[in-house]
C-alpha positions in Angstrom: 59.7 49.2 63.6 63.7 50.1 62.8 64.3 53.7 62.1 65.0 55.2 58.7 67.6 57.9 58.8 68.1 58.0 54.8 66.0 61.2 53.7 64.5 60.7 50.3 65.2 63.6 47.4 61.9 65.9 47.5 60.7 67.4 44.3 58.6 70.1 45.7 55.9 71.1 42.6 54.6 74.4 44.2 56.7 77.7 44.0 56.6 77.9 47.6 58.9 75.1 48.6 59.2 74.8 52.2 57.0 74.0 55.4 55.7 70.6 54.1 59.2 69.1 53.4 60.4 69.6 57.0 61.0 66.7 59.0 58.6 67.7 61.8 55.5 67.3 59.7 53.4 64.5 60.2 53.4 63.1 56.5 57.6 63.5 56.6 57.3 60.8 59.5 54.9 58.7 58.1 57.2 58.8 54.8 60.1 57.8 56.6 57.9 55.0 57.9 57.2 53.4 54.8 60.4 54.3 52.9 62.0 52.0 56.2 59.3 49.3 55.5 60.6 49.4 51.8 64.1 49.1 52.6 63.2 46.2 54.8 61.5 44.6 51.9 64.4 45.7 49.0 67.1 43.9 52.0 65.2 40.9 51.6 64.3 40.1 48.4 66.6 42.4 46.2 66.2 43.9 42.9 64.6 42.2 39.7 61.0 40.9 41.0 57.8 42.0 39.2 56.0 45.4 40.7 53.4 43.3 42.1 55.6 41.1 44.5 56.8 43.9 46.0 53.4 45.9 46.3 52.3 42.7 48.3 55.6 42.8 50.5 55.6 45.9 51.5 51.9 45.7 52.4 53.0 43.2 54.8 55.8 45.5 56.1 53.1 48.1 56.4 50.9 45.8 58.5 53.8 44.7 60.7 54.8 48.2 61.6 51.1 49.0 62.1 50.8 51.8 59.9 47.4 52.0 58.1 46.9 51.8 54.3 44.8 50.6 51.6 45.7 48.7 48.5 44.8 49.3 44.8 42.2 52.0 45.9 40.3 53.5 43.0 40.2 56.7 42.4 37.3 58.3 40.2 37.7 61.3 38.0 35.5 63.7 37.2 35.4 65.5 33.5 32.9 67.9 32.2 30.1 66.5 34.3 31.2 62.7 33.3 31.9 60.3 35.8 34.9 57.5 35.3 34.7 55.3 38.7 37.8 53.4 38.1 40.0 55.7 35.8 42.9 54.9 37.9 44.1 53.0 40.9 46.6 53.8 43.6 49.0 50.9 44.3 48.9 52.0 47.8 47.5 54.8 50.0 49.3 55.3 53.4 47.0 56.5 56.3 44.8 58.5 53.7 47.6 60.8 53.6 50.3 59.5 50.9 50.3 57.9 48.0 53.1 55.1 47.0 53.6 54.3 43.5 55.6 51.0 43.3 57.6 50.4 40.2 60.4 47.8 38.8 62.1 49.4 36.1 65.3 50.4 35.2 65.5 53.7 36.0 62.8 56.2 37.0 62.2 58.3 34.4 60.0 62.0 34.3 57.1 60.4 32.9 56.8 58.3 36.2 57.4 61.3 38.2 54.5 63.1 36.1 52.0 59.9 36.7 52.3 60.4 40.3 51.8 64.0 40.2 48.4 63.8 38.3 47.4 60.7 40.5 48.1 63.8 43.7 46.1 66.3 41.5 43.0 63.9 40.7 43.1 62.9 44.1 43.5 65.7 46.0 46.4 64.4 47.9 49.8 66.3 48.5 52.4 64.1 48.8 53.4 60.7 47.3 56.1 58.4 46.9 57.6 57.0 44.1 59.3 53.7 44.9 61.3 51.7 42.2 62.4 48.7 43.8 64.9 47.8 40.6 68.0 49.0 42.3 71.2 48.2 43.6 70.5 50.5 46.8 67.0 51.2 47.4 67.8 54.8 48.6 68.8 55.0 44.8 65.0 54.4 43.7 62.8 56.5 46.1 61.3 60.0 45.0 59.0 62.1 47.5 57.1 64.4 45.5 54.8 67.4 47.2 52.0 68.8 45.2 
């Protein structure tokens, strides 16, 4: 796997920013691997396609890199004794550690970050990547969020 030396913008939504964002953490290295795979997809396909296309191709790149993942993972929501079993689906759950939300939009908006933060909260996960493939340079479309 070709290493990715570019570092995504990290948005830490905890009051004590720090230890999780350091490069020596496994989730950081995993994010770098995911981003490297996404860059390869973007270099090959470019912007302008549907999210489903990028999701399928990114899944294939992750497989080639032997990075474990699951697609369209249903996450149940529990609310005041009620359970919604298919409330939402994660685009990708990589190595049971990083949620990847894929977009193909003109620009990432705060609502996209909020969506991923909600997914992190409801799933109990800490780290997520928001990847927008509809950009000239993929580096401009990647955000790493830490809950």
